[in-house]
Structures are given as C-alpha cells and as structure tokens.
C-alpha positions as CSV (number, residue, x, y, z in Angstrom):
1,M,8.4,-62.0,76.2
2,E,12.0,-62.9,76.3
3,N,11.7,-64.7,73.1
4,L,10.1,-61.7,71.4
5,A,12.6,-59.2,72.8
6,S,15.6,-61.1,71.7
7,P,15.1,-60.6,68.0
8,S,14.1,-57.0,68.4
9,L,17.2,-56.2,70.5
10,G,19.4,-58.2,67.7
11,L,17.8,-55.9,65.1
12,I,18.5,-52.6,67.0
13,V,22.0,-53.9,67.8
14,G,22.5,-54.8,64.1
15,F,21.0,-51.3,63.0
16,V,23.4,-49.4,65.5
17,T,26.4,-51.5,64.4
18,G,25.6,-51.1,60.7
19,A,25.1,-47.4,61.1
20,S,28.4,-47.1,63.0
21,L,30.3,-48.9,60.4
22,S,28.7,-46.6,57.8
23,A,29.7,-43.6,59.7
24,V,33.4,-44.8,60.2
25,A,33.5,-45.6,56.5
26,I,32.3,-42.1,55.7
27,L,34.9,-40.5,58.0
28,I,37.6,-42.5,56.5
29,L,36.6,-41.4,52.9
30,V,36.5,-37.9,54.0
31,A,40.0,-38.2,55.6
32,L,41.2,-40.0,52.6
33,S,39.9,-37.4,50.2
34,G,41.0,-34.6,52.4
35,K,44.5,-36.1,52.5
36,T,44.6,-36.5,48.6
37,W,43.3,-32.8,48.2
38,G,46.1,-31.7,50.4
39,R,48.7,-33.6,48.4
40,A,47.3,-32.2,45.1
41,R,47.4,-28.7,46.6
42,A,50.9,-29.2,47.7
43,T,51.9,-30.5,44.3
44,A,50.3,-27.6,42.5
45,S,52.2,-25.2,44.7
46,R,55.4,-26.8,44.1
47,L,54.9,-26.5,40.4
48,A,53.5,-23.0,40.6
49,L,56.9,-22.0,42.3
50,K,58.9,-23.6,39.5
51,A,56.8,-21.6,37.1
52,L,57.2,-18.4,38.9
53,L,61.0,-18.8,39.2
54,L,61.3,-19.5,35.4
55,L,58.9,-16.5,34.5
56,D,60.9,-14.3,36.9
57,E,64.2,-15.3,35.4
58,F,63.0,-14.8,31.8
59,A,61.3,-11.3,32.8
60,V,64.6,-10.1,34.3
61,A,66.6,-11.3,31.0
62,C,64.0,-9.0,29.1
63,H,64.8,-6.3,31.4
64,A,68.4,-6.6,30.6
65,A,68.0,-6.7,27.0
66,A,65.7,-3.8,26.8
67,F,68.2,-1.6,28.7
68,D,71.2,-3.0,26.8
69,T,73.0,-0.6,24.4
70,P,74.8,-1.6,21.3
71,E,78.5,-1.2,21.0
72,F,79.7,-0.6,17.4
73,D,82.8,-1.8,15.5
74,E,85.2,1.0,15.1
75,D,86.3,-0.5,11.7
76,D,82.8,-1.2,10.4
77,P,80.0,1.0,11.8
78,D,77.4,-1.4,10.3
79,L,78.6,-4.0,12.6
80,F,77.6,-4.1,16.3
81,F,77.1,-6.3,19.3
82,M,74.8,-6.3,22.3
83,H,76.2,-7.2,25.8
84,T,73.3,-9.4,26.7
85,D,72.0,-12.5,25.3
86,E,68.5,-12.6,23.4
87,P,66.0,-13.8,26.2
88,S,64.4,-17.2,25.8
89,L,62.2,-19.3,27.7
90,T,61.9,-22.9,27.8
91,F,59.6,-25.1,30.2
92,P,60.4,-28.8,31.0
93,D,58.1,-31.0,29.2
94,T,58.0,-33.4,32.1
95,F,55.8,-30.9,34.2
96,E,52.1,-31.3,34.2
97,W,51.2,-27.6,34.0
98,S,47.5,-28.4,33.6
99,I,47.4,-28.7,37.5
100,L,47.8,-25.0,37.6
101,G,44.5,-24.4,35.6
102,S,43.8,-24.4,32.0
103,E,44.0,-20.6,31.7
104,I,47.6,-20.3,33.2
105,E,48.6,-23.5,31.3
106,N,47.7,-22.0,28.0
107,E,49.6,-18.7,28.7
108,L,52.6,-20.7,30.0
109,A,52.6,-22.6,26.7
110,R,52.3,-19.4,24.6
111,M,55.1,-17.3,26.4
112,P,58.2,-19.3,24.8
113,N,56.5,-18.8,21.5
114,A,56.2,-15.0,21.9
115,A,59.8,-14.7,22.9
116,L,60.8,-16.7,19.8
117,N,58.7,-14.4,17.8
118,V,60.1,-11.3,18.9
119,S,63.5,-12.6,18.4
120,R,62.9,-13.6,14.8
121,A,60.9,-10.4,14.3
122,L,64.0,-8.3,15.2
123,E,66.3,-10.4,13.0
124,H,64.1,-9.7,10.1
125,L,63.8,-6.0,10.7
126,Q,67.6,-5.9,11.1
127,T,68.1,-7.3,7.5
128,V,65.7,-4.9,5.9
129,S,66.6,-1.8,7.6
130,Q,69.6,0.0,9.2
131,A,70.8,-0.5,12.8
132,D,69.8,2.8,13.8
133,E,68.1,4.6,16.5
134,D,64.5,3.4,15.4
135,F,65.8,-0.1,15.3
136,F,67.1,-0.1,18.8
137,G,64.0,1.8,20.0
138,T,61.9,-1.0,18.6
139,R,64.0,-3.6,20.1
140,R,63.7,-1.9,23.5
141,A,59.9,-1.5,23.2
142,E,59.3,-5.2,22.4
143,Y,61.5,-6.6,25.3
144,V,59.6,-4.1,27.5
145,K,56.3,-5.4,26.5
146,L,57.6,-9.1,26.8
147,G,59.1,-8.5,30.3
148,I,55.9,-7.0,31.6
149,A,53.7,-9.8,30.4
150,A,56.1,-12.4,32.1
151,F,55.9,-10.4,35.3
152,D,52.2,-10.2,35.1
153,L,51.8,-13.8,34.6
154,A,54.2,-14.5,37.5
155,D,51.9,-12.3,39.7
156,R,48.7,-14.2,38.9
157,I,50.5,-17.4,39.6
158,E,51.9,-15.9,43.0
159,N,48.6,-14.6,44.0
160,K,46.5,-17.7,42.9
161,F,48.6,-20.0,45.1
162,S,49.6,-17.9,47.9
163,L,53.2,-18.0,47.2
164,S,55.8,-15.5,48.8
165,T,57.0,-12.7,46.9
166,L,60.6,-13.4,45.4
167,E,63.3,-11.2,47.3
168,R,65.3,-8.7,45.4
169,P,67.6,-5.9,46.4
170,D,66.2,-2.7,47.1
171,F,68.1,-0.9,44.3
172,F,67.0,-3.3,41.8
173,R,63.4,-3.2,40.5
174,P,63.2,-4.6,37.0
175,R,59.4,-4.3,36.7
176,Q,59.1,-0.7,37.8
177,D,61.8,0.0,35.2
178,L,59.9,-1.6,32.6
179,L,56.7,0.0,33.4
180,R,58.3,3.4,33.6
181,E,59.9,2.8,30.2
182,Q,56.5,1.7,28.6
183,R,54.7,4.8,30.0
184,K,57.5,7.1,28.4
185,R,57.3,5.4,25.1
186,Q,53.5,5.8,25.1
187,S,53.7,9.4,26.1
188,A,56.3,10.0,23.2
189,L,54.1,8.2,20.8
190,A,51.0,10.2,21.8
191,G,52.8,13.5,21.6
192,K,54.1,12.5,18.1
193,E,50.6,11.8,16.9
194,N,49.3,15.0,18.3
195,T,51.9,16.9,16.5
196,L,51.2,15.2,13.2
197,T,47.3,15.6,13.8
198,A,48.1,19.4,14.2
199,Q,50.2,19.8,11.1
200,A,47.7,17.9,9.1
201,S,44.7,20.1,10.2
202,S,46.5,23.5,10.0
203,P,45.6,25.4,6.9
204,S,48.5,25.8,4.3
205,N,49.9,29.3,3.7
206,V,51.3,28.4,0.4
207,T,49.0,29.5,-2.5
208,S,48.5,26.7,-5.0
209,I,49.6,27.3,-8.6
210,F,46.5,25.8,-9.6
211,A,44.3,28.2,-7.6
212,A,41.4,29.8,-9.6
213,R,42.4,33.1,-11.3
214,P,40.1,35.6,-12.9
215,V,39.8,35.1,-16.8
216,K,39.9,38.1,-18.8
217,I,37.4,38.1,-21.5
218,P,38.5,39.5,-24.8
219,E,36.7,42.5,-26.1
220,I,34.8,41.9,-29.4
C-alpha cells in the first residue's frame, strides 16, 4: 500500500506545485502588464499636457491677433503695422503624438498647417485689395475661428486624459471673447443676408422704359 501511495502522492504534489507555479507566473505577468500600462498612461498624460500647453499658447496668440488694431503711418496711409505677431504653431518632431490616439494626432498635425494657410491667405488678400475695414474684419474673423478650434482641441485633450484646467486671471477669458466675437459676426452676416433678401424680393416702383404700351392702329 505504501508503494502505491507514494507515486500517487508524488503526482498530487507535482500537480499542486505546477499549478502554484502557473498561478505565480500569471500573477507576475498581470503585475508586469499593469505596471507597463501604468507607465504608458503616465507617458501619454505628460505628452497630452505638453500638447495642451502649446495649443493654449497658440489660441491666446490668436486672441491677441484677432483683437489687435492697426496703426497707420501718418506720412503714408497705405502703410500700417499690427502690434502683435502673426500666430504660429510648431510641434516638436521628437514627440510621439500617436500615443494620444490617431484622431487627436491627425488634428495636431493639421493645426500648424491651418495657421500657416491663414497667414498666407491674409498676405494674398492684402496684395490684391486695400487695407480697409473689410480686410481687418476678415483678419479678425479668421483668427477668431482658428483660436476657437485650438481651444476646442485643447479641451478634448484635457477631458480625455483628465488633466487639470489651466489657470488664468479672472479678468482674462480669451475663449469667451472669441466665442462672443464669433456670435457677433454671425449675427451681423445673418442680418446683412436678410436685408439683401428683402431688397431682392420687394417689387420695384420704377416703371420700366420697356413696359408694354398700347399701340395706336392708324385709320384706313
């Protein structure tokens, strides 16, 4: 009986030992994967914060450009200068933005190009038209739109990675200023379109010189 029990006991001990080792191995793998995931999450959060800071700086620059007013040369009214630089955005090439997700990565890649296109478009507009109220109104509208887009993307990054909201003085609310200006322009454009539509639909009170006139038939 003792001889028969010994192999059985050995099998049981071997099975328990093997199962224990497997369980330990699984626990180690789970711990390592959790640690790796934690490091990846921390890396993504740090990179998200860098993107958030760069976007915020760019959006605030757009705010400054949008509300900048020109100063004209007294000797030559066609010459003017602005008090702020044209907003520009550059992201370091060494950062692996894909860790933030493909959608955010694509929008980050497009944002500097959008800023460059606005700057080039305004330069072109300045060469083909006068620097008048329409030009500066267009300039303001473009930087308002660009600044809001940057703030919106920054908000998405902030929410996705649970970042703290950037602190700002109570008297400085650039995003609210941009949104207020956007609504103001949209309202003005809507009013202008309504006026043009009303003018086009109203009947003219001027009799056309080509209006039909009665024809006198000569007597025979």
